[in-house]
N, C-alpha and C positions, 0 to 999 in steps of 0.2 A: 913310053913305058909299056910294060907288058900288061896284058889283061890280068894275069895271075897275080902280079905284084899289086896291082890296084885293088884287086879283090881282097888280098891279105891285109893291106893297109886299112881298107874299109871295114873288114871284119874285126880287126884289132881296135879300131876307133869305136865300133859298135859295142864290143865287149867291154872296153874301158868305160864307155858311157853308161852301160847297164850297171857295171860295178860301182861307178861313181854315184849313179842315181840310187842304187841299193844302199850304199853307205850313207848317203844324205837322208834317205827315208829312215834307216835304222838310227842314225845319229839324232835325227829330229825327234824320234820317239824317246830316246834316252834323255834328251834335253827337255822336251815339253812335259813329260810325265812328272819329273821332279819339280818343274816350274809350277805345275798345277797344284802340287802339294804345298809349295812355298806360297802361292797365291792364296790358298785356303787358310794357311796359318796366319798370313798377313791380314786377311779379312777378319779372322777371329780375334786377333790382337787389336785391330782397330775398333771392333765392337766392344771389347772389354775396356779399352781406353775411353770410349764414348760413355760407357756406363759409369766408370769412375769419375769422369768429368761431371756427369749429372749429379753424383753424390757430393762432389766438392762444391758445386754451385748451390746445393741445398743449404750447406753450412759454409758460407764464404770465408769466415774467419774463425777456424776451429779453436785457436788458442784463446781468442776473446770469449768464445762461447764456453770453453772449459773454465775460464776465469769467472764468468758469470755464474756458472753452476757451483763453483767452489764458494763464492760469496753467499749464494742462497743457502748452501749447506751450513755455512758458518752462522748465518742468521737463524736457521732452524736450531742449530746446536745451542745458540745463546737463549732461544726461547724454550728449549727443552729443559727438563728438570732431571736431577739425579737424586738418589735417595738421601744424599748428604744435604740437599737443598730443601727437603720436606719442611723443616721448621720455617724457612723463609716463605715457602708457598702457603703454609697454614697461616702465617702472619698476614700475608696479603689477602687471603680469603676472609680472615677475621676483620681486617681493616675495612674491606669493602662492605661487609655486613653491617658494621657499626656506622659507616657513612650513610647507609640506607635505612638504618633504624631496625634492623632485623635482629631478633634474639637467637643467638646460637645456643643450642642445647648441647651439642657434642660435635667435635671435629677431631678426626684422628686418622693416621695412616692405616691402611688395610693391607695385610699380607696375602690373605686368601680371599678370592672373590667368589660369589655364589653362582658363577657361570663358567663355562669352559672358555679359556682364552684362545684366540686365534694365534697361529704361529706367526711370529714377527720376523721381519728380515734380519739378517746378520747385522749386528752393530746397533740394534734398537731394542729397548726394553720399556716397560711401563711401571709407573708408580701410581698407586691408587690411594685416594683420600675419600673418607666418608664424612659428609657434613649433614648434621640434623639440625634443623632450625624451625622457628615459628615465624610465619609471615602470612600476609594476605596474598591472594592471587597476583595482584598488581605488584607487590613488593617482590614476590618470587620471580616474576618476569623481569623486573629491573635487576635483580641479583644475577639471573642467568645472562642477561645482556652485559652486565658489568664483567662477568667472567671473560667475555670476548675481548674486552679492552685491557685486560691484565697483560703484562709483558711475557707471560708463559702461555703456551698452547695447551688448552684443556679439551678433553673429550668427555661428554656426559655419557656415562656407561649405563646408569640407572637413575630413574627419577620416580619417586612415589610420593603421593600426597594423601593425607587422611585428616579427617576432622577429629579433633580431640573429643574424648568422652564428655558427656554433659557435666560430670562432676568437676572436671578439670577446667571448664570454660568459665572465665570471669566475664563480667559485663563488657569491659573494654576489649577483650580478646575474642569477641563473638565471631568476627569474620576471619579469624586466623586459622591457618592449617599447620599441621606438623609435616614438614617436608624432609624426606630423606633423599640425599643426593650422593651418588657414587660417581666421582670424577676420576679421570686418569690423565696423566701427563706423560709424554714420551721422552725417553732419554735416548739421545743419539750419540753413540760412541764414535771414535775415529774409525773409519773404514779402511 
């Protein structure tokens, strides 16, 4: 072979090798750059999935938990009162007082309270009842404790005690106080 022809073939091989190397380098860039973006997206998706798995593990049986919450809400609804049930509540309060030997002076629903009401959540309202009775400290404590045991949830909003004036006191009522009790009961409507 001639020297010139060998040179041309060698030159062609070198040119093709450089072109092929250049294409490989450029192709590699076009392939690896999108791959890095895909790897980053995959990493973010895996982190998000791991976070969701942690949340799921915190509440392993969400349907069971939802059912438990519904049962508790239903129990609260049963223990809450509505304005229609005020006579029944008053009857229960009177019954408790007679069981403890407490003399009820007055018991009535109250529409306007002497303080500013806090804003209640949606679906919740309050019914107020004022109870005025004569009792000793001990009997008053027993009555307040008995309120806890009633099948309705009560909140004591206001409690005041005063000693009757000396003209009103009889010998057997010497240790008795006049107690004014403002209680409220929550009404929970369907949410």
